[in-house]
MOPAC internal coordinates of N, CA, C and O (Angstrom, degrees):
PM7 1SCF
backbone

  N    0.0000 0     0.00 0     0.00 0    0    0    0
  C    1.4112 1     0.00 0     0.00 0    1    0    0
  C    1.5431 1   111.95 1     0.00 0    2    1    0
  O    1.2310 1   120.83 1    -8.75 1    3    2    1
  N    1.2423 1   116.01 1   171.25 1    3    2    1
  C    1.4560 1   126.32 1   177.51 1    5    3    2
  C    1.5402 1   110.22 1   -54.97 1    6    5    3
  O    1.2310 1   119.08 1   138.85 1    7    6    5
  N    1.3351 1   119.37 1   -41.15 1    7    6    5
  C    1.5057 1   121.72 1  -177.50 1    9    7    6
  C    1.5576 1   111.42 1  -107.31 1   10    9    7
  O    1.2310 1   122.57 1  -164.14 1   11   10    9
  N    1.4051 1   112.69 1    15.86 1   11   10    9
  C    1.4997 1   118.91 1  -179.57 1   13   11   10
  C    1.4810 1   114.13 1    64.57 1   14   13   11
  O    1.2310 1   119.06 1  -154.44 1   15   14   13
  N    1.3900 1   119.39 1    25.56 1   15   14   13
  C    1.3693 1   118.71 1   179.28 1   17   15   14
  C    1.4798 1   117.67 1   -88.83 1   18   17   15
  O    1.2310 1   123.58 1   172.52 1   19   18   17
  N    1.3715 1   110.73 1    -7.48 1   19   18   17
  C    1.5584 1   112.08 1   173.30 1   21   19   18
  C    1.5930 1   103.86 1  -153.01 1   22   21   19
  O    1.2310 1   122.83 1   -19.97 1   23   22   21
  N    1.3184 1   112.18 1   160.03 1   23   22   21
  C    1.4892 1   117.09 1  -176.51 1   25   23   22
  C    1.5655 1   112.28 1   -70.63 1   26   25   23
  O    1.2310 1   119.15 1   -23.72 1   27   26   25
  N    1.2868 1   119.22 1   156.28 1   27   26   25
  C    1.3867 1   127.09 1   177.93 1   29   27   26
  C    1.6179 1   108.88 1   -66.77 1   30   29   27
  O    1.2310 1   121.81 1   -27.43 1   31   30   29
  N    1.2794 1   114.14 1   152.57 1   31   30   29
  C    1.4879 1   115.65 1   176.88 1   33   31   30
  C    1.5548 1   108.93 1   -72.98 1   34   33   31
  O    1.2310 1   120.44 1   -16.62 1   35   34   33
  N    1.2772 1   116.76 1   163.38 1   35   34   33
  C    1.4350 1   123.59 1  -179.38 1   37   35   34
  C    1.5425 1   110.95 1   -52.60 1   38   37   35
  O    1.2310 1   120.93 1   -43.60 1   39   38   37
  N    1.2572 1   115.82 1   136.40 1   39   38   37
  C    1.5772 1   120.48 1   175.58 1   41   39   38
  C    1.4816 1   114.61 1    95.60 1   42   41   39
  O    1.2310 1   119.05 1   171.47 1   43   42   41
  N    1.3986 1   119.42 1    -8.53 1   43   42   41
  C    1.4406 1   120.08 1   173.93 1   45   43   42
  C    1.5069 1   110.54 1  -136.76 1   46   45   43
  O    1.2310 1   120.21 1   -16.98 1   47   46   45
  N    1.3282 1   117.21 1   163.02 1   47   46   45
  C    1.4060 1   125.12 1   178.45 1   49   47   46
  C    1.5082 1   114.36 1  -152.78 1   50   49   47
  O    1.2310 1   122.40 1    -6.20 1   51   50   49
  N    1.3491 1   113.00 1   173.80 1   51   50   49
  C    1.4233 1   121.05 1   173.61 1   53   51   50
  C    1.5213 1   116.56 1    87.87 1   54   53   51
  O    1.2310 1   119.38 1     4.51 1   55   54   53
  N    1.3256 1   118.79 1  -175.49 1   55   54   53
  C    1.4800 1   123.10 1   178.68 1   57   55   54
  C    1.5334 1   112.95 1   -56.60 1   58   57   55
  O    1.2310 1   121.83 1   -52.56 1   59   58   57
  N    1.2226 1   114.11 1   127.44 1   59   58   57
  C    1.5645 1   116.91 1  -175.86 1   61   59   58
  C    1.5163 1   113.02 1    65.76 1   62   61   59
  O    1.2310 1   117.80 1  -170.52 1   63   62   61
  N    1.2843 1   121.79 1     9.48 1   63   62   61
  C    1.4578 1   125.61 1   179.34 1   65   63   62
  C    1.5225 1   112.74 1    51.13 1   66   65   63
  O    1.2310 1   120.48 1  -138.39 1   67   66   65
  N    1.3945 1   116.68 1    41.61 1   67   66   65
  C    1.3499 1   125.10 1  -173.98 1   69   67   66
  C    1.5301 1   117.58 1   -97.13 1   70   69   67
  O    1.2310 1   121.93 1   172.79 1   71   70   69
  N    1.3363 1   113.92 1    -7.21 1   71   70   69
  C    1.4607 1   119.46 1  -177.44 1   73   71   70
  C    1.5123 1   111.97 1  -102.29 1   74   73   71
  O    1.2310 1   119.89 1   -50.36 1   75   74   73
  N    1.3567 1   117.82 1   129.64 1   75   74   73
  C    1.4260 1   115.10 1   178.38 1   77   75   74
  C    1.4848 1   113.09 1   -78.31 1   78   77   75
  O    1.2310 1   121.01 1   -35.72 1   79   78   77
  N    1.3396 1   115.67 1   144.28 1   79   78   77
  C    1.5386 1   125.30 1   172.69 1   81   79   78
  C    1.5171 1   105.71 1   -67.91 1   82   81   79
  O    1.2310 1   121.24 1   -39.19 1   83   82   81
  N    1.2836 1   115.23 1   140.81 1   83   82   81
  C    1.5488 1   121.68 1   176.62 1   85   83   82
  C    1.4665 1   109.69 1  -108.08 1   86   85   83
  O    1.2310 1   116.48 1  -179.16 1   87   86   85
  N    1.3488 1   124.29 1     0.84 1   87   86   85
  C    1.3406 1   129.19 1  -170.54 1   89   87   86
  C    1.5961 1   109.87 1   -63.85 1   90   89   87
  O    1.2310 1   121.73 1   -45.09 1   91   90   89
  N    1.3729 1   114.29 1   134.91 1   91   90   89
  C    1.5309 1   115.98 1   179.64 1   93   91   90
  C    1.5019 1   109.34 1  -120.34 1   94   93   91
  O    1.2310 1   121.72 1    -5.52 1   95   94   93
  N    1.3295 1   114.31 1   174.48 1   95   94   93
  C    1.5009 1   124.80 1   175.21 1   97   95   94
  C    1.5445 1   111.01 1    56.74 1   98   97   95
  O    1.2310 1   119.73 1  -136.84 1   99   98   97
  N    1.2764 1   118.13 1    43.16 1   99   98   97
  C    1.5010 1   116.53 1   175.35 1  101   99   98
  C    1.5743 1   116.94 1    81.49 1  102  101   99
  O    1.2310 1   121.45 1   179.64 1  103  102  101
  N    1.2663 1   114.83 1    -0.36 1  103  102  101
  C    1.4370 1   119.98 1   178.44 1  105  103  102
  C    1.5435 1   115.88 1   -60.92 1  106  105  103
  O    1.2310 1   120.20 1   -32.62 1  107  106  105
  N    1.3198 1   117.23 1   147.38 1  107  106  105
  C    1.4778 1   121.02 1  -179.12 1  109  107  106
  C    1.5627 1   106.06 1   -95.53 1  110  109  107
  O    1.2310 1   123.46 1   -45.74 1  111  110  109
  N    1.3545 1   110.97 1   134.26 1  111  110  109
  C    1.5069 1   119.10 1  -176.58 1  113  111  110
  C    1.5701 1   105.83 1  -102.10 1  114  113  111
  O    1.2310 1   120.99 1   -52.99 1  115  114  113
  N    1.3338 1   115.71 1   127.01 1  115  114  113
  C    1.4832 1   120.71 1   175.65 1  117  115  114
  C    1.5153 1   107.58 1   -65.17 1  118  117  115
  O    1.2310 1   121.40 1   -49.80 1  119  118  117
  N    1.2898 1   114.92 1   130.20 1  119  118  117
  C    1.5419 1   120.93 1  -176.26 1  121  119  118
  C    1.4781 1   111.32 1   -68.97 1  122  121  119
  O    1.2310 1   120.24 1   160.37 1  123  122  121
  N    1.2952 1   117.15 1   -19.63 1  123  122  121
  C    1.5074 1   121.48 1  -179.00 1  125  123  122
  C    1.5569 1   113.18 1   -95.16 1  126  125  123
  O    1.2310 1   121.85 1   126.43 1  127  126  125
  N    1.2967 1   114.06 1   -53.57 1  127  126  125
  C    1.4974 1   120.26 1  -174.99 1  129  127  126
  C    1.5336 1   115.79 1   -97.98 1  130  129  127
  O    1.2310 1   119.83 1   159.21 1  131  130  129
  N    1.3040 1   117.93 1   -20.79 1  131  130  129
  C    1.4143 1   122.06 1  -178.10 1  133  131  130
  C    1.4459 1   112.89 1    84.60 1  134  133  131
  O    1.2310 1   119.48 1   177.43 1  135  134  133
  N    1.3832 1   118.59 1    -2.57 1  135  134  133
  C    1.4389 1   123.81 1   178.79 1  137  135  134
  C    1.5086 1   111.10 1   -58.32 1  138  137  135
  O    1.2310 1   121.76 1   -42.38 1  139  138  137
  N    1.3250 1   114.23 1   137.62 1  139  138  137
  C    1.4869 1   116.61 1   179.93 1  141  139  138
  C    1.4955 1   111.45 1   -95.88 1  142  141  139
  O    1.2310 1   120.77 1   -38.40 1  143  142  141
  N    1.3137 1   116.13 1   141.60 1  143  142  141
  C    1.4846 1   124.36 1   169.42 1  145  143  142
  C    1.4915 1   108.32 1  -106.65 1  146  145  143
  O    1.2310 1   119.25 1   -69.73 1  147  146  145
  N    1.2648 1   119.03 1   110.27 1  147  146  145
  C    1.4555 1   123.46 1  -170.82 1  149  147  146
  C    1.5580 1   110.81 1   -74.06 1  150  149  147
  O    1.2310 1   120.55 1   -27.35 1  151  150  149
  N    1.3361 1   116.55 1   152.65 1  151  150  149
  C    1.4442 1   118.88 1   173.21 1  153  151  150
  C    1.5611 1   102.94 1   -87.31 1  154  153  151
  O    1.2310 1   124.39 1    -6.38 1  155  154  153
  N    1.3698 1   109.18 1   173.62 1  155  154  153
  C    1.4863 1   118.88 1   178.38 1  157  155  154
  C    1.5408 1   110.96 1   -58.19 1  158  157  155
  O    1.2310 1   120.95 1   -44.15 1  159  158  157
  N    1.3148 1   115.80 1   135.85 1  159  158  157
  C    1.4595 1   119.28 1   176.23 1  161  159  158
  C    1.5867 1   115.00 1    97.60 1  162  161  159
  O    1.2310 1   121.00 1   173.87 1  163  162  161
  N    1.4626 1   115.70 1    -6.13 1  163  162  161
  C    1.3817 1   122.05 1  -172.99 1  165  163  162
  C    1.5244 1   107.66 1  -130.21 1  166  165  163
  O    1.2310 1   120.70 1   -28.18 1  167  166  165
  N    1.4156 1   116.27 1   151.82 1  167  166  165
  C    1.4007 1   125.67 1   173.77 1  169  167  166
  C    1.4321 1   114.65 1  -145.82 1  170  169  167
  O    1.2310 1   118.93 1    -0.09 1  171  170  169
  N    1.3856 1   119.64 1   179.91 1  171  170  169
  C    1.4052 1   117.67 1  -178.64 1  173  171  170
  C    1.5093 1   113.33 1   103.32 1  174  173  171
  O    1.2310 1   120.18 1   -23.03 1  175  174  173
  N    1.2737 1   117.26 1   156.97 1  175  174  173
  C    1.5336 1   123.89 1  -174.63 1  177  175  174
  C    1.5132 1   107.67 1   -57.38 1  178  177  175
  O    1.2310 1   120.17 1   140.63 1  179  178  177
  N    1.3370 1   117.28 1   -39.37 1  179  178  177
  C    1.5333 1   118.35 1  -177.35 1  181  179  178
  C    1.5661 1   106.97 1  -115.12 1  182  181  179
  O    1.2310 1   119.26 1  -164.87 1  183  182  181
  N    1.3028 1   119.02 1    15.13 1  183  182  181
  C    1.4585 1   125.84 1   176.29 1  185  183  182
  C    1.4980 1   109.19 1    58.86 1  186  185  183
  O    1.2310 1   117.49 1  -132.16 1  187  186  185
  N    1.3391 1   122.38 1    47.84 1  187  186  185
  C    1.4354 1   130.16 1   179.12 1  189  187  186
  C    1.4466 1   114.46 1  -101.51 1  190  189  187
  O    1.2310 1   121.08 1   174.59 1  191  190  189
  N    1.4038 1   115.55 1    -5.41 1  191  190  189
  C    1.4680 1   119.62 1  -177.96 1  193  191  190
  C    1.4951 1   111.03 1  -112.52 1  194  193  191
  O    1.2310 1   121.58 1   -48.64 1  195  194  193
  N    1.3713 1   114.58 1   131.36 1  195  194  193
  C    1.5037 1   117.46 1   177.49 1  197  195  194
  C    1.5530 1   106.15 1   -76.26 1  198  197  195
  O    1.2310 1   122.84 1   -19.32 1  199  198  197
  N    1.3798 1   112.17 1   160.68 1  199  198  197
  C    1.3883 1   117.95 1   178.72 1  201  199  198
  C    1.5035 1   109.48 1   -55.95 1  202  201  199
  O    1.2310 1   119.91 1   -30.26 1  203  202  201
  N    1.3731 1   117.78 1   149.74 1  203  202  201
  C    1.4200 1   121.21 1   176.88 1  205  203  202
  C    1.5486 1   108.89 1   -70.46 1  206  205  203
  O    1.2310 1   119.90 1   -25.45 1  207  206  205
  N    1.3241 1   117.79 1   154.55 1  207  206  205
  C    1.4326 1   121.35 1   177.83 1  209  207  206
  C    1.5633 1   107.66 1   -55.16 1  210  209  207
  O    1.2310 1   124.56 1   -45.83 1  211  210  209
  N    1.3627 1   108.84 1   134.17 1  211  210  209
  C    1.5543 1   112.52 1   177.29 1  213  211  210
  C    1.5521 1   111.41 1    97.26 1  214  213  211
  O    1.2310 1   120.31 1  -178.92 1  215  214  213
  N    1.4119 1   117.00 1     1.08 1  215  214  213
  C    1.4665 1   118.77 1   175.49 1  217  215  214
  C    1.4116 1   109.66 1  -136.15 1  218  217  215
  O    1.2310 1   120.51 1   -14.74 1  219  218  217
  N    1.3450 1   116.63 1   165.26 1  219  218  217
  C    1.4538 1   121.04 1   178.79 1  221  219  218
  C    1.5407 1   107.57 1  -157.27 1  222  221  219
  O    1.2310 1   120.88 1    -9.35 1  223  222  221
  N    1.3846 1   115.91 1   170.65 1  223  222  221
  C    1.4589 1   124.51 1   163.60 1  225  223  222
  C    1.5751 1   110.79 1    88.10 1  226  225  223
  O    1.2310 1   121.13 1    14.03 1  227  226  225
  N    1.2945 1   115.45 1  -165.97 1  227  226  225
  C    1.4314 1   120.70 1  -177.16 1  229  227  226
  C    1.5433 1   112.42 1   -64.97 1  230  229  227
  O    1.2310 1   119.98 1   -52.23 1  231  230  229
  N    1.3023 1   117.64 1   127.77 1  231  230  229
  C    1.4709 1   126.06 1  -173.63 1  233  231  230
  C    1.4900 1   112.17 1    56.75 1  234  233  231
  O    1.2310 1   118.45 1  -160.40 1  235  234  233
  N    1.3562 1   120.57 1    19.60 1  235  234  233
  C    1.3417 1   125.95 1   173.81 1  237  235  234
  C    1.6092 1   112.58 1    56.06 1  238  237  235
  O    1.2310 1   121.42 1  -145.70 1  239  238  237
  N    1.3055 1   114.88 1    34.30 1  239  238  237
  C    1.4891 1   118.88 1  -173.16 1  241  239  238
  C    1.5083 1   116.80 1   -94.35 1  242  241  239
  O    1.2310 1   120.64 1   170.19 1  243  242  241
  N    1.4078 1   116.39 1    -9.81 1  243  242  241
  C    1.4615 1   121.08 1  -176.29 1  245  243  242
  C    1.4615 1   108.26 1   -93.18 1  246  245  243
  O    1.2310 1   119.16 1   -46.59 1  247  246  245
  N    1.3446 1   119.20 1   133.41 1  247  246  245
  C    1.4729 1   123.70 1   177.29 1  249  247  246
  C    1.5193 1   111.30 1   -77.22 1  250  249  247
  O    1.2310 1   122.11 1   -42.08 1  251  250  249
  N    1.3652 1   113.56 1   137.92 1  251  250  249
  C    1.5268 1   117.13 1   175.71 1  253  251  250
  C    1.5218 1   105.13 1   -77.43 1  254  253  251
  O    1.2310 1   120.92 1   -36.73 1  255  254  253
  N    1.3256 1   115.84 1   143.27 1  255  254  253
  C    1.4796 1   121.18 1   176.83 1  257  255  254
  C    1.4695 1   115.28 1  -108.03 1  258  257  255
  O    1.2310 1   119.95 1  -170.14 1  259  258  257
  N    1.3093 1   117.70 1     9.86 1  259  258  257
  C    1.5045 1   121.87 1  -179.31 1  261  259  258
  C    1.5221 1   113.92 1   -61.94 1  262  261  259
  O    1.2310 1   123.16 1   -36.72 1  263  262  261
  N    1.2924 1   111.54 1   143.28 1  263  262  261
  C    1.4751 1   116.44 1  -175.68 1  265  263  262
  C    1.5839 1   109.77 1  -123.64 1  266  265  263
  O    1.2310 1   119.62 1   -13.40 1  267  266  265
  N    1.2949 1   118.32 1   166.60 1  267  266  265
  C    1.4407 1   125.80 1   172.45 1  269  267  266
  C    1.4896 1   110.45 1    63.11 1  270  269  267
  O    1.2310 1   118.65 1  -138.88 1  271  270  269
  N    1.3527 1   120.18 1    41.12 1  271  270  269
  C    1.3966 1   125.22 1   179.49 1  273  271  270
  C    1.4723 1   119.85 1    73.20 1  274  273  271
  O    1.2310 1   119.99 1  -170.69 1  275  274  273
  N    1.3087 1   117.63 1     9.31 1  275  274  273
  C    1.4949 1   121.96 1   179.59 1  277  275  274
  C    1.4340 1   113.40 1   -62.61 1  278  277  275
  O    1.2310 1   116.23 1   -29.46 1  279  278  277
  N    1.2619 1   124.78 1   150.54 1  279  278  277
  C    1.4166 1   130.50 1   178.80 1  281  279  278
  C    1.6390 1   102.45 1   -89.05 1  282  281  279
  O    1.2310 1   121.09 1   -28.61 1  283  282  281
  N    1.3316 1   115.52 1   151.39 1  283  282  281
  C    1.3236 1   124.83 1  -178.07 1  285  283  282
  C    1.5615 1   110.78 1  -115.58 1  286  285  283
  O    1.2310 1   118.95 1   -56.43 1  287  286  285
  N    1.2875 1   119.60 1   123.57 1  287  286  285
  C    1.4999 1   122.08 1   177.02 1  289  287  286
  C    1.5830 1   111.41 1   -63.42 1  290  289  287
  O    1.2310 1   118.87 1   -58.70 1  291  290  289
  N    1.2531 1   119.75 1   121.30 1  291  290  289
  C    1.4488 1   124.47 1  -176.01 1  293  291  290
  C    1.6211 1   113.09 1   -62.31 1  294  293  291
  O    1.2310 1   122.80 1   156.34 1  295  294  293
  N    1.2470 1   112.23 1   -23.66 1  295  294  293
  C    1.5347 1   116.86 1  -176.29 1  297  295  294
  C    1.5370 1   108.44 1   -89.41 1  298  297  295
  O    1.2310 1   121.99 1   124.85 1  299  298  297
  N    1.3495 1   113.80 1   -55.15 1  299  298  297
  C    1.4923 1   119.88 1  -169.31 1  301  299  298
  C    1.5162 1   115.14 1  -101.49 1  302  301  299
  O    1.2310 1   118.51 1   161.29 1  303  302  301
  N    1.3512 1   120.44 1   -18.71 1  303  302  301
  C    1.3998 1   125.31 1  -178.19 1  305  303  302
  C    1.5316 1   108.60 1    83.16 1  306  305  303
  O    1.2310 1   118.72 1  -177.04 1  307  306  305
  N    1.3370 1   120.04 1     2.96 1  307  306  305
  C    1.5231 1   119.28 1  -179.97 1  309  307  306
  C    1.5366 1   110.61 1   -65.18 1  310  309  307
  O    1.2310 1   120.69 1   -38.57 1  311  310  309
  N    1.2737 1   116.28 1   141.43 1  311  310  309
  C    1.4643 1   121.39 1  -175.84 1  313  311  310
  C    1.5888 1   108.41 1   -90.07 1  314  313  311
  O    1.2310 1   119.00 1   -37.51 1  315  314  313
  N    1.3143 1   119.51 1   142.49 1  315  314  313
  C    1.4216 1   124.36 1   169.95 1  317  315  314
  C    1.5117 1   106.47 1  -115.76 1  318  317  315
  O    1.2310 1   124.68 1   -78.07 1  319  318  317
  N    1.4100 1   108.62 1   101.93 1  319  318  317
  C    1.5212 1   116.86 1  -177.72 1  321  319  318
  C    1.4425 1   116.76 1   -60.54 1  322  321  319
  O    1.2310 1   120.12 1   -34.47 1  323  322  321
  N    1.3709 1   117.39 1   145.53 1  323  322  321
  C    1.4261 1   122.71 1   167.89 1  325  323  322
  C    1.4824 1   110.41 1   -74.18 1  326  325  323
  O    1.2310 1   118.51 1   -21.21 1  327  326  325
  N    1.3149 1   120.45 1   158.79 1  327  326  325
  C    1.4387 1   121.64 1   175.16 1  329  327  326
  C    1.4899 1   112.62 1   -54.62 1  330  329  327
  O    1.2310 1   120.57 1   -45.27 1  331  330  329
  N    1.3816 1   116.51 1   134.73 1  331  330  329
  C    1.4476 1   123.09 1  -179.27 1  333  331  330
  C    1.5088 1   114.14 1    99.08 1  334  333  331
  O    1.2310 1   119.29 1   176.08 1  335  334  333
  N    1.3575 1   118.96 1    -3.92 1  335  334  333
  C    1.4314 1   120.99 1  -179.42 1  337  335  334
  C    1.5573 1   109.43 1  -132.87 1  338  337  335
  O    1.2310 1   121.02 1   -22.26 1  339  338  337
  N    1.2709 1   115.65 1   157.74 1  339  338  337
  C    1.4653 1   123.12 1  -178.43 1  341  339  338
  C    1.4611 1   109.62 1  -152.19 1  342  341  339
  O    1.2310 1   119.96 1    -6.12 1  343  342  341
  N    1.3720 1   117.68 1   173.88 1  343  342  341
  C    1.4747 1   125.55 1   178.92 1  345  343  342
  C    1.5520 1   107.96 1   103.07 1  346  345  343
  O    1.2310 1   123.12 1   -11.86 1  347  346  345
  N    1.3621 1   111.62 1   168.14 1  347  346  345
  C    1.4884 1   118.49 1  -177.11 1  349  347  346
  C    1.4662 1   114.13 1   -57.85 1  350  349  347
  O    1.2310 1   118.62 1   141.28 1  351  350  349
  N    1.2779 1   120.23 1   -38.72 1  351  350  349
  C    1.5037 1   122.54 1   175.30 1  353  351  350
  C    1.4631 1   112.43 1  -108.65 1  354  353  351
  O    1.2310 1   120.57 1  -168.70 1  355  354  353
  N    1.2856 1   116.51 1    11.30 1  355  354  353
  C    1.5378 1   121.33 1   175.49 1  357  355  354
  C    1.5630 1   111.72 1    66.65 1  358  357  355
  O    1.2310 1   122.11 1  -148.68 1  359  358  357
  N    1.3992 1   113.57 1    31.32 1  359  358  357
  C    1.4043 1   120.65 1  -177.40 1  361  359  358
  C    1.4947 1   117.74 1   -88.70 1  362  361  359
  O    1.2310 1   120.94 1   177.03 1  363  362  361
  N    1.3437 1   115.80 1    -2.97 1  363  362  361
  C    1.4904 1   117.68 1  -176.49 1  365  363  362
  C    1.5097 1   106.22 1  -117.01 1  366  365  363
  O    1.2310 1   122.16 1   -41.05 1  367  366  365
  N    1.3824 1   113.47 1   138.95 1  367  366  365
  C    1.4113 1   121.97 1   175.04 1  369  367  366
  C    1.4552 1   107.84 1   -78.53 1  370  369  367
  O    1.2310 1   118.59 1   -25.65 1  371  370  369
  N    1.3696 1   120.29 1   154.35 1  371  370  369
  C    1.4906 1   121.25 1   174.72 1  373  371  370
  C    1.3866 1   112.62 1   -52.35 1  374  373  371
  O    1.2310 1   121.09 1   -39.60 1  375  374  373
  N    1.3551 1   115.51 1   140.40 1  375  374  373
  C    1.4768 1   118.53 1   172.71 1  377  375  374
  C    1.5665 1   113.99 1   -59.86 1  378  377  375
  O    1.2310 1   119.43 1   -21.19 1  379  378  377
  N    1.3243 1   118.69 1   158.81 1  379  378  377
  C    1.3711 1   119.21 1   178.69 1  381  379  378
  C    1.6258 1   112.81 1   -54.99 1  382  381  379
  O    1.2310 1   119.31 1   -44.32 1  383  382  381
  N    1.2394 1   118.92 1   135.68 1  383  382  381
  C    1.4069 1   123.45 1   175.74 1  385  383  382
  C    1.5626 1   112.82 1    92.71 1  386  385  383
  O    1.2310 1   120.64 1  -177.34 1  387  386  385
  N    1.3752 1   116.38 1     2.66 1  387  386  385
  C    1.4342 1   121.55 1   171.56 1  389  387  386
  C    1.5189 1   112.19 1  -132.84 1  390  389  387
  O    1.2310 1   122.12 1   -19.89 1  391  390  389
  N    1.3397 1   113.55 1   160.11 1  391  390  389
  C    1.4719 1   117.72 1  -178.20 1  393  391  390
  C    1.5699 1   107.65 1  -159.25 1  394  393  391
  O    1.2310 1   120.11 1    -8.48 1  395  394  393
  N    1.3063 1   117.40 1   171.52 1  395  394  393
  C    1.5120 1   122.45 1   169.13 1  397  395  394
  C    1.4383 1   110.19 1    94.05 1  398  397  395
  O    1.2310 1   120.84 1     8.02 1  399  398  397
  N    1.3064 1   116.00 1  -171.98 1  399  398  397
  C    1.4594 1   123.63 1   179.02 1  401  399  398
  C    1.4313 1   114.77 1   -57.89 1  402  401  399
  O    1.2310 1   116.68 1   -56.58 1  403  402  401
  N    1.3196 1   123.92 1   123.42 1  403  402  401
  C    1.4061 1   127.18 1  -175.82 1  405  403  402
  C    1.5432 1   113.68 1    59.02 1  406  405  403
  O    1.2310 1   120.14 1  -162.96 1  407  406  405
  N    1.2440 1   117.34 1    17.04 1  407  406  405
  C    1.4926 1   125.58 1   177.04 1  409  407  406
  C    1.5107 1   111.66 1    56.96 1  410  409  407
  O    1.2310 1   119.79 1  -145.80 1  411  410  409
  N    1.3462 1   118.00 1    34.20 1  411  410  409
  C    1.3879 1   122.86 1  -174.98 1  413  411  410
  C    1.5937 1   113.89 1   -92.26 1  414  413  411
  O    1.2310 1   120.30 1   174.08 1  415  414  413
  N    1.2260 1   117.03 1    -5.92 1  415  414  413
  C    1.5109 1   120.27 1   173.61 1  417  415  414
  C    1.4313 1   110.60 1   -91.67 1  418  417  415
  O    1.2310 1   121.55 1   -37.85 1  419  418  417
  N    1.4274 1   114.64 1   142.15 1  419  418  417
  C    1.4256 1   120.49 1   177.84 1  421  419  418
  C    1.5615 1   109.88 1   -98.48 1  422  421  419
  O    1.2310 1   121.54 1   -36.66 1  423  422  421
  N    1.2928 1   114.66 1   143.34 1  423  422  421
  C    1.4166 1   120.18 1   174.38 1  425  423  422
  C    1.4995 1   113.85 1   -76.29 1  426  425  423
  O    1.2310 1   119.68 1   -42.26 1  427  426  425
  N    1.2642 1   118.21 1   137.74 1  427  426  425
  C    1.5191 1   120.92 1   179.87 1  429  427  426
  C    1.5626 1   104.45 1  -119.19 1  430  429  427
  O    1.2310 1   120.09 1  -124.66 1  431  430  429
  N    1.3471 1   117.44 1    55.34 1  431  430  429
  C    1.4194 1   122.48 1  -179.51 1  433  431  430
  C    1.4946 1   111.82 1   -70.52 1  434  433  431
  O    1.2310 1   119.17 1   -33.90 1  435  434  433
  N    1.2870 1   119.18 1   146.10 1  435  434  433
  C    1.4272 1   121.61 1   170.95 1  437  435  434
  C    1.4329 1   116.74 1  -128.30 1  438  437  435
  O    1.2310 1   119.25 1    -9.47 1  439  438  437
  N    1.3252 1   119.04 1   170.53 1  439  438  437
  C    1.4826 1   122.85 1  -177.37 1  441  439  438
  C    1.5317 1   118.35 1    54.51 1  442  441  439
  O    1.2310 1   121.98 1  -143.66 1  443  442  441
  N    1.4711 1   113.81 1    36.34 1  443  442  441
  C    1.3850 1   117.00 1   177.87 1  445  443  442
  C    1.5596 1   115.45 1    83.87 1  446  445  443
  O    1.2310 1   117.96 1   179.51 1  447  446  445
  N    1.2890 1   121.50 1    -0.49 1  447  446  445
  C    1.4202 1   124.12 1   178.74 1  449  447  446
  C    1.4906 1   113.29 1   -75.53 1  450  449  447
  O    1.2310 1   120.58 1   -30.79 1  451  450  449
  N    1.2823 1   116.49 1   149.21 1  451  450  449
  C    1.5445 1   120.55 1  -178.49 1  453  451  450
  C    1.4880 1   110.13 1  -117.77 1  454  453  451
  O    1.2310 1   120.10 1   180.00 1  455  454  453

């Protein structure tokens, strides 16, 4: 407020609540300083940069553990396996007789092929 008796409304900060917050991607803006607190998966002064490849979470400080070329979710760290692999970190090849994304396809091999 004008006399600092109450916090600014969302989206503005500072004396008289006259400065617009620049925070992006769901970040919280401090009503006094305008400093952004980023949500998981984002970084930077105004939270406009996604976590670099290989990291995830708050402040992008957690290392991704995904294997075999799997993509890592920048928020949760969950792995998205490439075709032919499965498991929490995509560390296991598809079992015999299966193939593809999440190993959901069945092989139809003939003449003794595997």
